[in-house]
C-alpha positions, 0 to 999 in steps of 0.5 A: 693121606686125607683129612681123617688119616690123622685119627690113625696116625702113631705118636710117641709124643703127645704135646699139649697145644693150645687152641690157636695151634688147633688148625695147624694140628688138624692139617697134618697127615700121616700115611697108613698101610692100607694093604692091612684090611683092618686098617683099610676097613677102619679107615673107611668107616671113620670116613663114612661116619664123619660124612654121616655125623657132618650130614646130620650137623649141617641139617641141624645147622640149615635148620638154625640158620633158617631160623635166625634168617627168618628172625631177621627177616620179621625184624625187617618186616616189623620196622617196615610196618605202618605207624599205626600198627607199630604205635599199637603195638608199642603201646601193647608191648609197654603194657605187657612191661609194666605188667611184668613189672607188676608180676615181678614186684609181686613175686619178689614181695615177702609173703604176709603168710605160708600156703598152709596158713592161707589154705587153712584161713581160706577154710574158715574165713567165713567164721573167722570174724565169728571166731575172734569175738567168741574167742575174746569174749571167752578169754576175757571171761576167763581172765575175770574168773582168774580175777575172781578165784584169786580174790576169793582165794586172799579173802578166804585166807584173810578169814582163815587167818582171823580165825586162827587168832579168834581160836587162839584167844578162845583157848587163852580165854580158858587158860585165864578162865583157869588160872582165875579159878585156881587163884581164887581157890589158892587165895580161899585157902590162904584166907582160911589158914589165916582164920583158922592158925591166926584167928584173923577176920578175913570175912572181907577178903572172902568177900573181895575173892568173891567179887574178884572171881565173879568179875573176872569169870563175867569178863572172861565170859563175855569175851569168850562168847564174843570170840565164839560168836565171832568164830562162828560168823567167821565159819560161816563166811568160809563156808560160803567163800568156799561154796563161791569158789567150787561154783566159780572153779566149775565156771572156770573149768567150763570155760577152759573146756570151751576155750580149748575146743574153740582153739582147736576149731580155729587151729590157734592158740589165742584170739590175738593169733587168729585176728592175726591171721585173719588180717594178714589173710585179707591183706593176702587174698587182695595180693593174689586177687590183684596177681591173678587180675594182672596175669589174666591182663598178661595173658590177654595182652600177649594174645593181642600181641600176637594176633597183631604180629600173625596178622602181619604174616611173619615167620616167628610171632612167637619170638616177639613175647620174649622181646617186647622191649624191641617193639617199644624202644627202636634202640632195643631193636638195634641192638638185637639186629648184630647179635642175630647177624653175629649167630648167622655168621657163626652158623655159616662158618659151621656150614661151610666147615662140616660141608668141607669135612664130609666133602673131604672125607668122600674124597678120601675114600674116593682116593683109596679107590683110585690108589688101590683100585684092587681093593675097590670091591672091598670098599665099595661093600663097606660103604653099601652095608654103611649105607644100608 
């Protein structure tokens, strides 16, 4: 039968074919039993679908073919433009290329900060410098207060250590005084025993004992009194240090609370972090401003390019936006033309193929009607129903 009869062939074996043998496969035919109404209807419907699909594909290919032909025509028109117009287009294309390079450089450049950081800094940009100054001042004051607390604590510990020594010395003075008094009593008892029992003259002994006790007690008392006075002075000093330490602690707490508030306000953990963010924000802001200017200039240049191309009555002026290099460098134009010609040749081949498919499918139906006139009416009914 016809071209599409191979779709209904019965195959006992399905060998694998490579691409080189595909054309041969498509040419193979097999006979079908057209007296069978089911087979006949399926075959006719298949031919009609082949014709419909080929028609749809022809429309698409014709449109694409017209576009490619339009590209080639536009290319010839561009190449034949006056020199002053071509020079202007080349200058604009060169500027567009540079602007695109600037765009790519910005996109590929590592960002100085995240969008979240940039948005955060943008909200506090007006008060960032003031915030850095406040935070630096309060952090410096915090360090100063901490140093004062350490110094006071160290001084207080020294005085408390000295107070413990003096307290121990006072206790020792009391013990020595007790020992002196006990020793004096024992000495007097011994002297009294010598006087009574042995009838010794111990008057000098009494005098010496009294003098010893008097001198010892006086020395002990003087040292005791001096230690007591020093202890009192140390107690007063420690009390003053405690009061001063309490005041400094209050300042430290107030400073800490203020810093906590400022850290929350500026959403940072230190003045150094805020300063770093602000510096990066300023650089990023300049980069983004330059990028925006670059984009605006790019859009302006594209509009200028399109305006000039539209004046030349080109069919597809927008295409040249994506191939500006060809407007600047004739070698690029030379490279584009063969590609377009190659595309058109492939489209022409597709057109020829689908035209042959449509013609052959129609011929198949005509052949069935010619070979089986008794089924002509039913075949034409299938065709009319399909077309409706």
